[in-house]
Legacy VTK file of the C-alpha trace (Angstrom):
# vtk DataFile Version 3.0
C-alpha trace
ASCII
DATASET POLYDATA
POINTS 69 float
146.848 70.345 98.546
144.961 72.131 101.466
141.092 73.732 100.024
140.042 76.990 101.790
136.157 77.162 101.655
136.264 80.866 102.557
139.580 81.283 99.096
138.086 81.583 95.634
140.511 81.474 92.879
141.005 83.820 90.241
138.516 82.476 87.612
135.443 82.018 90.315
136.645 86.040 91.286
136.761 87.303 87.341
132.997 85.765 87.120
132.101 87.729 89.695
133.082 91.064 88.622
131.652 89.761 85.020
128.224 89.469 86.672
129.091 93.042 88.449
129.459 95.105 85.463
126.856 92.825 83.686
123.939 93.433 87.372
125.758 97.010 86.648
124.349 97.802 83.553
121.197 96.311 84.157
120.463 98.610 86.849
121.588 101.035 84.959
119.511 100.014 81.372
116.384 99.736 83.880
116.400 103.822 84.625
116.621 104.938 81.047
113.253 102.131 80.563
111.727 103.730 83.346
111.937 107.369 82.198
110.567 106.532 78.600
108.220 104.537 80.434
107.423 107.719 82.956
107.027 110.211 79.663
104.907 107.409 77.413
102.437 107.557 80.837
102.235 111.246 80.600
102.184 111.146 76.294
98.510 108.127 77.305
97.584 110.133 80.258
97.329 113.702 78.206
95.890 111.137 75.482
93.075 110.505 77.816
92.995 113.572 78.522
92.084 115.337 76.014
90.106 112.371 74.326
87.654 112.707 77.223
86.393 116.205 76.998
85.948 115.522 73.317
83.586 113.119 74.492
82.023 114.661 76.878
81.855 118.039 73.829
79.879 115.882 71.565
77.561 114.467 74.251
76.734 118.218 75.405
76.389 119.241 71.375
74.469 116.260 70.841
72.236 117.354 73.795
72.040 120.779 72.739
71.173 119.366 69.653
68.344 117.558 70.453
67.055 120.082 72.252
66.469 122.387 69.833
64.668 119.831 67.139
LINES 1 70
69 0 1 2 3 4 5 6 7 8 9 10 11 12 13 14 15 16 17 18 19 20 21 22 23 24 25 26 27 28 29 30 31 32 33 34 35 36 37 38 39 40 41 42 43 44 45 46 47 48 49 50 51 52 53 54 55 56 57 58 59 60 61 62 63 64 65 66 67 68
């Protein structure tokens, strides 16, 4: 029985195909998660901007009210 180092048997080929399909599915899932992360980042940035504006307005309002006291 001769053994060639470059040849693969059918079970190894099947495992390679299965692994390739798993990698493909994981890459698709990773892209989906990246898209979802972009959406969450936009929400967080928007919420931070609203909070910063609110804190600034409250700061101005308290300073103005202190000026009249």
